[in-house]
C-alpha angles and dihedrals in degrees: 000000000000092000092051092069089225105072094145093052093047092045092053091050092048093049092048092050092047095048091047091054092046091049093046097050093040091055094252096311091151094047089055094047119104092242090068096036102120094187097065119133117277124267096017126128091249091052091052091050092049091055088066099029102054096087092055098064112061119194100222144014096255091054091052093049102043098034090049092050092052091044088053091053102041100026092045091052093050093045092051090051100042102029128248099275095050092043092051091050090049094047096051091041094058089040090057091043091058091045093050090046092055091047092054091044090054090049090051090053090048093241122157095234143004125282100218115165111224118230144068099280098089096055092035089056089052090050089050091052090052092048092048092047089057096044109017093165095048106129123219124188104234109217085352090286115063116064112218130173123240095243091060092047090054091047090050093052092048088053091051091053093049102038101030110022092045100027110169092011102085095164094052089045090060093047091047088062091062089102092052091050091048091050091051094049094045092053095038095056091046103247090137097037098109115065119209093235140006113269132212089213130080113318106242099164128126112224127184096003095315098311117141111266124216110272124217116272122240125220092277093055096250127121115269114229116234092202108108091214090054090050091050092051091047090051090051091051092049090050092051091048091051090052092049091051091048092052093046093053092235127114132205089254096059091094091060093056116094116251118246 
């Protein structure tokens, strides 16, 4: 995992998959254990553990698959840009922020315990908000067909948390988004603007207060896009051009040859 440049992201996915399998084949032994009891009394050791543990135990197979895939995309991009140590600190920080928010929301509603929803979606939504705050115009091909910008993806995930995850509990839904709000503020004020090392992945850094920095120049003297989809389209265009040149019988060096 060290060579992958995203060891924290891959470790989180592996732990979530392992705990899901253990819980499934043990007839939900883990879900019934006190370490994943999200209605424990406030300010107890078990409650503090649950604030960090709730993303690790996912309730169903589809959540494990799709949340892990999105964590691999967004979390991997942020980890490559920020470095593993900073990304891990950020991930568990926003995880705890959502947990604390739900605890205070439960207190406000005079409930006996918190109503945390186990699974990756709360911290993954916060990661998506951070990613979209850095690159709001980043375009992703949804299902490989529909282009959609990062800001709309983040807004959609926030809506899912509020309207689906906490359906009928509007107050708790707002408090559950504490992690997403913290992620937005942390990135917006520039606390995560300086990565620990230069990454070969997508450039998600904020430089000079969010202004676009100068990108490296390619051989032709034009700016190289750091969007992976732009690079893929450019590769397709170069491939088509190479095929056209091959069919025409000309090469790109014909202009350098002296005319007869």
